[in-house]
ROKOL-572366 format. One record per atom (N, C-alpha, C): residue number from 1; chain; atom name; x negated, y negated, z negated. Coordinates in Angstrom, 2 decimals. Example, Ala and Ser with C-alpha at 12.3 -4.5 7.8 and 13.67 -1.06 7.14 Angstrom:
   num   cadena   atomo        xx        yy        zz
     1        A       N    -13.19      5.69     -7.80
     1        A      CA    -12.30      4.50     -7.80
     1        A       C    -13.20      3.30     -7.80
     2        A       N    -12.85      2.25     -7.08
     2        A      CA    -13.67      1.06     -7.14
     2        A       C    -12.90     -0.03     -7.87
! end
This chain:
   num   cadena   atomo        xx        yy        zz
     1        A       N     44.15   -112.42    120.43
     1        A      CA     43.98   -111.91    119.08
     1        A       C     44.36   -112.97    118.05
     2        A       N     44.29   -114.23    118.39
     2        A      CA     44.59   -115.28    117.43
     2        A       C     46.09   -115.52    117.27
     3        A       N     46.93   -114.63    117.80
     3        A      CA     48.37   -114.79    117.65
     3        A       C     48.94   -113.83    116.63
     4        A       N     48.12   -113.14    115.89
     4        A      CA     48.57   -112.19    114.88
     4        A       C     49.26   -112.94    113.74
     5        A       N     50.31   -112.38    113.15
     5        A      CA     51.04   -113.08    112.08
     5        A       C     50.15   -113.49    110.90
     6        A       N     49.21   -112.65    110.50
     6        A      CA     48.32   -113.03    109.40
     6        A       C     47.45   -114.22    109.79
     7        A       N     47.00   -114.24    111.04
     7        A      CA     46.19   -115.36    111.50
     7        A       C     47.03   -116.63    111.61
     8        A       N     48.28   -116.50    112.03
     8        A      CA     49.15   -117.66    112.09
     8        A       C     49.36   -118.25    110.71
     9        A       N     49.54   -117.39    109.71
     9        A      CA     49.72   -117.85    108.34
     9        A       C     48.47   -118.59    107.85
    10        A       N     47.31   -118.02    108.12
    10        A      CA     46.06   -118.67    107.69
    10        A       C     45.87   -120.01    108.42
    11        A       N     46.25   -120.05    109.69
    11        A      CA     46.13   -121.30    110.45
    11        A       C     47.05   -122.38    109.88
    12        A       N     48.24   -121.99    109.47
    12        A      CA     49.17   -122.95    108.86
    12        A       C     48.61   -123.47    107.53
    13        A       N     47.93   -122.61    106.79
    13        A      CA     47.31   -123.05    105.54
    13        A       C     46.21   -124.08    105.81
    14        A       N     45.44   -123.88    106.87
    14        A      CA     44.39   -124.84    107.24
    14        A       C     45.03   -126.16    107.67
    15        A       N     46.09   -126.09    108.46
    15        A      CA     46.77   -127.32    108.88
    15        A       C     47.33   -128.08    107.68
    16        A       N     47.89   -127.35    106.73
    16        A      CA     48.41   -127.99    105.52
    16        A       C     47.29   -128.67    104.74
    17        A       N     46.17   -127.99    104.61
    17        A      CA     45.02   -128.56    103.89
    17        A       C     44.50   -129.80    104.61
    18        A       N     44.47   -129.78    105.95
    18        A      CA     44.02   -130.95    106.70
    18        A       C     44.98   -132.13    106.51
    19        A       N     46.28   -131.85    106.46
    19        A      CA     47.25   -132.92    106.21
    19        A       C     47.07   -133.51    104.82
    20        A       N     46.78   -132.64    103.84
    20        A      CA     46.56   -133.14    102.49
    20        A       C     45.29   -133.98    102.41
    21        A       N     44.27   -133.63    103.17
    21        A      CA     43.06   -134.46    103.23
    21        A       C     43.40   -135.82    103.82
    22        A       N     44.22   -135.83    104.87
    22        A      CA     44.65   -137.10    105.45
    22        A       C     45.39   -137.96    104.45
    23        A       N     46.25   -137.34    103.64
    23        A      CA     46.97   -138.10    102.60
    23        A       C     46.01   -138.62    101.53
    24        A       N     45.02   -137.82    101.19
    24        A      CA     44.04   -138.26    100.19
    24        A       C     43.23   -139.44    100.73
    25        A       N     42.97   -139.45    102.02
    25        A      CA     42.22   -140.58    102.61
    25        A       C     43.06   -141.85    102.62
    26        A       N     44.38   -141.72    102.74
    26        A      CA     45.22   -142.92    102.73
    26        A       C     45.27   -143.56    101.35
    27        A       N     44.88   -142.84    100.30
    27        A      CA     44.86   -143.42     98.95
    27        A       C     43.81   -144.52     98.81
    28        A       N     42.88   -144.60     99.76
    28        A      CA     41.87   -145.66     99.74
    28        A       C     42.41   -146.98    100.25
    29        A       N     43.56   -146.95    100.89
    29        A      CA     44.14   -148.18    101.46
    29        A       C     45.08   -148.83    100.44
    30        A       N     45.13   -150.14    100.43
    30        A      CA     46.06   -150.82     99.51
    30        A       C     47.51   -150.44     99.86
    31        A       N     48.33   -150.35     98.82
    31        A      CA     49.73   -149.97     99.01
    31        A       C     50.59   -150.96     98.25
    32        A       N     51.69   -151.29     98.81
    32        A      CA     52.60   -152.18     98.10
    32        A       C     54.01   -151.66     98.28
    33        A       N     54.86   -152.03     97.35
    33        A      CA     56.25   -151.61     97.41
    33        A       C     57.14   -152.64     96.74
    34        A       N     58.40   -152.59     97.10
    34        A      CA     59.41   -153.48     96.54
    34        A       C     60.53   -152.61     96.02
    35        A       N     61.00   -152.92     94.84
    35        A      CA     62.10   -152.16     94.26
    35        A       C     63.22   -153.08     93.83
    36        A       N     64.42   -152.61     93.98
    36        A      CA     65.60   -153.39     93.60
    36        A       C     66.40   -152.53     92.63
    37        A       N     66.77   -153.14     91.49
    37        A      CA     67.49   -152.40     90.47
    37        A       C     68.81   -153.10     90.16
    38        A       N     69.79   -152.29     89.88
    38        A      CA     71.07   -152.82     89.43
    38        A       C     71.51   -151.98     88.25
    39        A       N     71.95   -152.63     87.18
    39        A      CA     72.40   -151.90     86.00
    39        A       C     73.71   -152.50     85.52
    40        A       N     74.65   -151.66     85.26
    40        A      CA     75.91   -152.07     84.67
    40        A       C     75.79   -151.89     83.17
    41        A       N     76.02   -152.97     82.45
    41        A      CA     75.92   -152.91     80.99
    41        A       C     77.29   -153.21     80.40
    42        A       N     77.77   -152.32     79.58
    42        A      CA     79.08   -152.44     78.98
    42        A       C     79.11   -153.62     78.00
    43        A       N     80.09   -154.44     78.09
    43        A      CA     80.32   -155.63     77.27
    43        A       C     79.17   -156.62     77.36
    44        A       N     78.44   -156.59     78.42
    44        A      CA     77.39   -157.57     78.69
    44        A       C     77.42   -157.85     80.17
    45        A       N     76.69   -158.82     80.57
    45        A      CA     76.66   -159.13     82.00
    45        A       C     75.81   -158.08     82.72
    46        A       N     76.12   -157.89     84.01
    46        A      CA     75.36   -156.92     84.81
    46        A       C     73.92   -157.39     84.95
    47        A       N     73.06   -156.41     85.26
    47        A      CA     71.64   -156.71     85.34
    47        A       C     71.14   -156.37     86.74
    48        A       N     70.44   -157.32     87.36
    48        A      CA     69.81   -157.10     88.65
    48        A       C     68.33   -157.43     88.48
    49        A       N     67.47   -156.55     89.02
    49        A      CA     66.05   -156.79     88.92
    49        A       C     65.35   -156.49     90.23
    50        A       N     64.33   -157.25     90.49
    50        A      CA     63.49   -157.02     91.67
    50        A       C     62.08   -156.76     91.16
    51        A       N     61.46   -155.74     91.73
    51        A      CA     60.14   -155.34     91.25
    51        A       C     59.19   -155.27     92.44
    52        A       N     58.07   -155.96     92.34
    52        A      CA     57.02   -155.92     93.35
    52        A       C     55.80   -155.23     92.74
    53        A       N     55.26   -154.21     93.46
    53        A      CA     54.05   -153.56     92.97
    53        A       C     53.03   -153.51     94.10
    54        A       N     51.77   -153.62     93.70
    54        A      CA     50.68   -153.54     94.66
    54        A       C     49.57   -152.70     94.05
    55        A       N     49.18   -151.67     94.80
    55        A      CA     48.12   -150.76     94.36
    55        A       C     46.85   -151.14     95.10
    56        A       N     45.86   -151.59     94.37
    56        A      CA     44.57   -151.95     94.98
    56        A       C     43.53   -150.94     94.53
    57        A       N     43.05   -150.12     95.44
    57        A      CA     42.05   -149.13     95.06
    57        A       C     40.67   -149.77     94.92
    58        A       N     40.43   -150.39     93.78
    58        A      CA     39.17   -151.09     93.56
    58        A       C     38.13   -150.13     92.99
    59        A       N     38.47   -149.41     91.96
    59        A      CA     37.54   -148.46     91.34
    59        A       C     37.91   -147.05     91.81
    60        A       N     37.38   -146.65     92.95
    60        A      CA     37.80   -145.39     93.59
    60        A       C     37.13   -144.16     92.99
    61        A       N     36.10   -144.31     92.22
    61        A      CA     35.37   -143.15     91.70
    61        A       C     36.23   -142.33     90.75
    62        A       N     37.12   -142.96     90.03
    62        A      CA     37.91   -142.24     89.04
    62        A       C     39.07   -141.45     89.64
    63        A       N     39.69   -141.99     90.68
    63        A      CA     40.89   -141.34     91.17
    63        A       C     40.77   -140.88     92.62
    64        A       N     40.52   -141.79     93.54
    64        A      CA     40.54   -141.46     94.96
    64        A       C     39.40   -140.52     95.36
    65        A       N     38.19   -140.79     94.87
    65        A      CA     37.05   -139.94     95.25
    65        A       C     37.24   -138.51     94.76
    66        A       N     37.72   -138.35     93.54
    66        A      CA     37.94   -137.01     93.00
    66        A       C     39.06   -136.29     93.76
    67        A       N     40.11   -137.01     94.05
    67        A      CA     41.23   -136.41     94.79
    67        A       C     40.81   -135.98     96.18
    68        A       N     40.05   -136.84     96.87
    68        A      CA     39.60   -136.50     98.21
    68        A       C     38.63   -135.32     98.18
    69        A       N     37.74   -135.30     97.20
    69        A      CA     36.79   -134.17     97.09
    69        A       C     37.54   -132.86     96.85
    70        A       N     38.57   -132.90     96.01
    70        A      CA     39.35   -131.69     95.74
    70        A       C     40.07   -131.22     97.00
    71        A       N     40.64   -132.14     97.74
    71        A      CA     41.36   -131.77     98.98
    71        A       C     40.39   -131.26    100.05
    72        A       N     39.21   -131.84    100.13
    72        A      CA     38.21   -131.35    101.08
    72        A       C     37.76   -129.94    100.70
    73        A       N     37.63   -129.70     99.41
    73        A      CA     37.27   -128.35     98.93
    73        A       C     38.38   -127.36     99.28
    74        A       N     39.63   -127.76     99.09
    74        A      CA     40.76   -126.89     99.44
    74        A       C     40.79   -126.59    100.94
    75        A       N     40.47   -127.60    101.74
    75        A      CA     40.45   -127.41    103.20
    75        A       C     39.35   -126.43    103.59
    76        A       N     38.17   -126.58    102.99
    76        A      CA     37.07   -125.66    103.28
    76        A       C     37.42   -124.22    102.88
    77        A       N     38.07   -124.09    101.73
    77        A      CA     38.48   -122.77    101.27
    77        A       C     39.51   -122.16    102.22
    78        A       N     40.46   -122.96    102.69
    78        A      CA     41.46   -122.45    103.63
    78        A       C     40.82   -122.04    104.95
    79        A       N     39.83   -122.81    105.41
    79        A      CA     39.14   -122.45    106.65
    79        A       C     38.34   -121.16    106.48
    80        A       N     37.70   -120.99    105.33
    80        A      CA     36.95   -119.77    105.07
    80        A       C     37.88   -118.56    104.97
    81        A       N     39.04   -118.76    104.35
    81        A      CA     40.03   -117.68    104.26
    81        A       C     40.52   -117.31    105.66
    82        A       N     40.76   -118.31    106.50
    82        A      CA     41.20   -118.04    107.87
    82        A       C     40.13   -117.24    108.62
    83        A       N     38.88   -117.61    108.46
    83        A      CA     37.80   -116.89    109.13
    83        A       C     37.68   -115.46    108.61
    84        A       N     37.86   -115.27    107.29
    84        A      CA     37.82   -113.92    106.72
    84        A       C     38.94   -113.05    107.29
    85        A       N     40.14   -113.62    107.37
    85        A      CA     41.28   -112.87    107.91
    85        A       C     41.00   -112.51    109.36
    86        A       N     40.44   -113.45    110.13
    86        A      CA     40.14   -113.17    111.53
    86        A       C     39.11   -112.05    111.65
    87        A       N     38.08   -112.10    110.82
    87        A      CA     37.05   -111.05    110.88
    87        A       C     37.63   -109.68    110.50
    88        A       N     38.48   -109.65    109.49
    88        A      CA     39.09   -108.39    109.09
    88        A       C     39.96   -107.83    110.21
    89        A       N     40.75   -108.69    110.83
    89        A      CA     41.61   -108.23    111.93
    89        A       C     40.78   -107.79    113.13
    90        A       N     39.69   -108.49    113.41
    90        A      CA     38.82   -108.09    114.52
    90        A       C     38.18   -106.74    114.24
    91        A       N     37.76   -106.52    113.00
    91        A      CA     37.16   -105.22    112.65
    91        A       C     38.18   -104.10    112.76
    92        A       N     39.39   -104.35    112.29
    92        A      CA     40.45   -103.33    112.42
    92        A       C     40.75   -103.05    113.89
    93        A       N     40.76   -104.10    114.71
    93        A      CA     41.04   -103.91    116.14
    93        A       C     39.92   -103.11    116.80
    94        A       N     38.69   -103.39    116.45
    94        A      CA     37.57   -102.64    117.03
    94        A       C     37.63   -101.17    116.60
    95        A       N     37.96   -100.94    115.35
    95        A      CA     38.07    -99.57    114.86
    95        A       C     39.22    -98.84    115.57
    96        A       N     40.35    -99.51    115.73
    96        A      CA     41.48    -98.89    116.43
    96        A       C     41.16    -98.63    117.89
    97        A       N     40.42    -99.54    118.51
    97        A      CA     40.04    -99.34    119.90
    97        A       C     39.12    -98.13    120.03
    98        A       N     38.14    -98.03    119.14
    98        A      CA     37.22    -96.88    119.19
    98        A       C     37.98    -95.57    118.96
    99        A       N     38.90    -95.57    117.99
    99        A      CA     39.71    -94.37    117.75
    99        A       C     40.57    -94.03    118.95
   100        A       N     41.18    -95.04    119.54
   100        A      CA     42.06    -94.82    120.70
   100        A       C     41.27    -94.23    121.87
   101        A       N     40.09    -94.79    122.14
   101        A      CA     39.27    -94.27    123.23
   101        A       C     38.82    -92.82    122.96
   102        A       N     38.40    -92.56    121.72
   102        A      CA     37.98    -91.21    121.35
   102        A       C     39.13    -90.23    121.47
   103        A       N     40.30    -90.61    121.01
   103        A      CA     41.45    -89.71    121.08
   103        A       C     41.91    -89.48    122.53
   104        A       N     41.79    -90.50    123.36
   104        A      CA     42.14    -90.31    124.77
   104        A       C     41.20    -89.31    125.43
   105        A       N     39.91    -89.38    125.09
   105        A      CA     38.95    -88.41    125.63
   105        A       C     39.29    -86.99    125.17
   106        A       N     39.62    -86.86    123.88
   106        A      CA     39.98    -85.53    123.37
   106        A       C     41.25    -85.02    124.03
   107        A       N     42.21    -85.90    124.23
   107        A      CA     43.46    -85.51    124.87
   107        A       C     43.22    -85.07    126.31
   108        A       N     42.37    -85.78    127.01
   108        A      CA     42.03    -85.40    128.39
   108        A       C     41.35    -84.04    128.39
   109        A       N     40.44    -83.81    127.45
   109        A      CA     39.75    -82.52    127.37
   109        A       C     40.74    -81.39    127.08
   110        A       N     41.68    -81.64    126.18
   110        A      CA     42.69    -80.63    125.89
   110        A       C     43.50    -80.30    127.15
   111        A       N     43.90    -81.34    127.89
   111        A      CA     44.73    -81.12    129.07
   111        A       C     43.96    -80.46    130.21
   112        A       N     42.68    -80.77    130.36
   112        A      CA     41.92    -80.26    131.49
   112        A       C     41.20    -78.95    131.21
   113        A       N     40.82    -78.70    129.95
   113        A      CA     40.02    -77.51    129.66
   113        A       C     40.71    -76.54    128.71
   114        A       N     41.08    -77.01    127.55
   114        A      CA     41.51    -76.10    126.49
   114        A       C     42.86    -75.46    126.79
   115        A       N     43.86    -76.27    127.18
   115        A      CA     45.17    -75.70    127.46
   115        A       C     45.16    -74.74    128.65
   116        A       N     44.50    -75.07    129.77
   116        A      CA     44.45    -74.08    130.87
   116        A       C     43.76    -72.77    130.46
   117        A       N     42.67    -72.88    129.67
   117        A      CA     41.99    -71.66    129.21
   117        A       C     42.89    -70.84    128.29
   118        A       N     43.60    -71.53    127.43
   118        A      CA     44.51    -70.85    126.50
   118        A       C     45.62    -70.13    127.28
   119        A       N     46.15    -70.80    128.29
   119        A      CA     47.20    -70.19    129.12
   119        A       C     46.65    -68.99    129.88
   120        A       N     45.43    -69.10    130.38
   120        A      CA     44.81    -67.98    131.10
   120        A       C     44.58    -66.78    130.18
   121        A       N     44.13    -67.06    128.94
   121        A      CA     43.93    -65.96    127.99
   121        A       C     45.24    -65.26    127.68
   122        A       N     46.29    -66.04    127.50
   122        A      CA     47.60    -65.47    127.22
   122        A       C     48.07    -64.61    128.39
   123        A       N     47.93    -65.14    129.57
   123        A      CA     48.35    -64.40    130.77
   123        A       C     47.52    -63.12    130.94
   124        A       N     46.23    -63.20    130.68
   124        A      CA     45.36    -62.01    130.79
   124        A       C     45.76    -60.95    129.76
   125        A       N     46.03    -61.39    128.53
   125        A      CA     46.44    -60.44    127.49
   125        A       C     47.79    -59.82    127.83
   126        A       N     48.70    -60.61    128.36
   126        A      CA     50.02    -60.11    128.74
   126        A       C     49.91    -59.08    129.87
   127        A       N     49.11    -59.43    130.89
   127        A      CA     48.93    -58.51    132.02
   127        A       C     48.24    -57.21    131.57
   128        A       N     47.25    -57.31    130.67
   128        A      CA     46.58    -56.11    130.16
   128        A       C     47.55    -55.24    129.39
   129        A       N     48.40    -55.87    128.60
   129        A      CA     49.40    -55.10    127.84
   129        A       C     50.40    -54.42    128.76
   130        A       N     50.84    -55.16    129.84
   130        A      CA     51.81    -54.59    130.78
   130        A       C     51.20    -53.42    131.56
   131        A       N     49.90    -53.50    131.80
   131        A      CA     49.26    -52.40    132.54
   131        A       C     48.88    -51.24    131.64
   132        A       N     49.08    -51.40    130.35
   132        A      CA     48.80    -50.34    129.42
   132        A       C     47.37    -50.33    128.91
   133        A       N     46.58    -51.33    129.20
   133        A      CA     45.18    -51.35    128.75
   133        A       C     44.96    -52.29    127.56
   134        A       N     45.97    -53.07    127.18
   134        A      CA     45.86    -53.99    126.06
   134        A       C     46.87    -53.67    124.99
   135        A       N     46.80    -54.41    123.89
   135        A      CA     47.72    -54.17    122.79
   135        A       C     48.67    -55.36    122.64
   136        A       N     49.79    -55.10    122.03
   136        A      CA     50.76    -56.16    121.76
   136        A       C     50.20    -57.18    120.77
   137        A       N     49.35    -56.71    119.87
   137        A      CA     48.73    -57.62    118.88
   137        A       C     47.87    -58.66    119.60
   138        A       N     47.15    -58.22    120.65
   138        A      CA     46.32    -59.16    121.41
   138        A       C     47.19    -60.20    122.11
   139        A       N     48.35    -59.79    122.63
   139        A      CA     49.28    -60.72    123.29
   139        A       C     49.82    -61.71    122.27
   140        A       N     50.22    -61.22    121.10
   140        A      CA     50.77    -62.10    120.07
   140        A       C     49.69    -63.07    119.55
   141        A       N     48.46    -62.59    119.39
   141        A      CA     47.37    -63.48    118.97
   141        A       C     47.10    -64.56    120.01
   142        A       N     47.10    -64.16    121.29
   142        A      CA     46.87    -65.14    122.36
   142        A       C     48.02    -66.14    122.41
   143        A       N     49.24    -65.68    122.17
   143        A      CA     50.40    -66.59    122.16
   143        A       C     50.31    -67.56    120.98
   144        A       N     49.90    -67.06    119.81
   144        A      CA     49.75    -67.92    118.63
   144        A       C     48.69    -69.00    118.88
   145        A       N     47.55    -68.61    119.45
   145        A      CA     46.48    -69.58    119.75
   145        A       C     46.96    -70.61    120.77
   146        A       N     47.71    -70.14    121.78
   146        A      CA     48.24    -71.06    122.80
   146        A       C     49.19    -72.06    122.17
   147        A       N     50.07    -71.60    121.30
   147        A      CA     51.02    -72.51    120.62
   147        A       C     50.29    -73.49    119.70
   148        A       N     49.25    -73.03    119.00
   148        A      CA     48.47    -73.92    118.14
   148        A       C     47.77    -74.99    118.96
   149        A       N     47.25    -74.60    120.13
   149        A      CA     46.59    -75.58    120.99
   149        A       C     47.59    -76.61    121.52
   150        A       N     48.79    -76.17    121.87
   150        A      CA     49.81    -77.10    122.36
   150        A       C     50.26    -78.05    121.23
   151        A       N     50.37    -77.50    120.03
   151        A      CA     50.73    -78.34    118.88
   151        A       C     49.63    -79.36    118.60
   152        A       N     48.38    -78.94    118.68
   152        A      CA     47.26    -79.85    118.47
   152        A       C     47.27    -80.96    119.53
   153        A       N     47.62    -80.60    120.78
   153        A      CA     47.70    -81.60    121.84
   153        A       C     48.79    -82.64    121.52
   154        A       N     49.93    -82.18    121.00
   154        A      CA     51.00    -83.11    120.61
   154        A       C     50.56    -84.03    119.47
   155        A       N     49.81    -83.48    118.52
   155        A      CA     49.27    -84.30    117.43
   155        A       C     48.31    -85.35    117.97
   156        A       N     47.47    -84.95    118.91
   156        A      CA     46.55    -85.91    119.53
   156        A       C     47.31    -86.99    120.28
   157        A       N     48.38    -86.60    120.97
   157        A      CA     49.21    -87.57    121.69
   157        A       C     49.83    -88.57    120.72
   158        A       N     50.33    -88.06    119.59
   158        A      CA     50.91    -88.94    118.57
   158        A       C     49.86    -89.90    118.01
   159        A       N     48.69    -89.38    117.65
   159        A      CA     47.62    -90.22    117.11
   159        A       C     47.16    -91.26    118.11
   160        A       N     47.09    -90.88    119.38
   160        A      CA     46.70    -91.82    120.43
   160        A       C     47.72    -92.94    120.55
   161        A       N     49.00    -92.58    120.54
   161        A      CA     50.06    -93.59    120.62
   161        A       C     50.06    -94.50    119.40
   162        A       N     49.81    -93.94    118.23
   162        A      CA     49.78    -94.76    117.02
   162        A       C     48.62    -95.76    117.07
   163        A       N     47.46    -95.32    117.54
   163        A      CA     46.32    -96.24    117.65
   163        A       C     46.57    -97.31    118.72
   164        A       N     47.23    -96.93    119.80
   164        A      CA     47.56    -97.93    120.83
   164        A       C     48.52    -98.98    120.27
   165        A       N     49.54    -98.54    119.54
   165        A      CA     50.48    -99.47    118.93
   165        A       C     49.79   -100.35    117.89
   166        A       N     48.88    -99.77    117.14
   166        A      CA     48.12   -100.55    116.16
   166        A       C     47.29   -101.62    116.86
   167        A       N     46.69   -101.26    117.98
   167        A      CA     45.93   -102.25    118.77
   167        A       C     46.83   -103.37    119.24
   168        A       N     48.01   -103.03    119.74
   168        A      CA     48.93   -104.06    120.21
   168        A       C     49.37   -104.95    119.06
   169        A       N     49.62   -104.37    117.90
   169        A      CA     50.01   -105.16    116.74
   169        A       C     48.90   -106.11    116.33
   170        A       N     47.68   -105.60    116.28
   170        A      CA     46.54   -106.44    115.88
   170        A       C     46.26   -107.53    116.91
   171        A       N     46.59   -107.26    118.16
   171        A      CA     46.40   -108.27    119.21
   171        A       C     47.55   -109.26    119.24
   172        A       N     48.59   -109.00    118.48
   172        A      CA     49.75   -109.91    118.45
   172        A       C     50.67   -109.73    119.64
   173        A       N     50.57   -108.60    120.32
   173        A      CA     51.42   -108.33    121.47
   173        A       C     52.67   -107.58    121.04
   174        A       N     53.70   -107.67    121.88
   174        A      CA     54.90   -106.90    121.64
   174        A       C     54.73   -105.51    122.25
   175        A       N     55.06   -104.44    121.51
   175        A      CA     54.90   -103.08    122.08
   175        A       C     55.90   -102.80    123.18
! end
């Protein structure tokens, strides 16, 4: 379930926030750099400069502590967002599973009980009409009910397949 695209996106946000926290922690360490400059000046001699800088984090309360606190807050928010996304996807998966199981039961009932009964009623009405004891209206009504039941079975099959595909999508599987 943790391979869903939305979960992957949330996980990448958490990883990014953790990297930013790591960068904020490095601001507590002294940093130094060297720079070399060259400037061409028209009608004057060329200019070359060397620049040495050293950053000493002596008073960390003003800059480093605030920056680290902000990054830690961002990381916590990203983790909470990831957990919310996971809970939402889990709830959707549970709902789709319940729907899929319910629809499979209904589909089985249609195939084992309703469709055979509908076919038997149609056959009985047809035989009664052929023997002269029934009416054509009864045959047509039985045929209409049989067709409606078959159509309902196809709708159940479609809904079952859609819920199964939704489950596979939420699980991060390929259909």
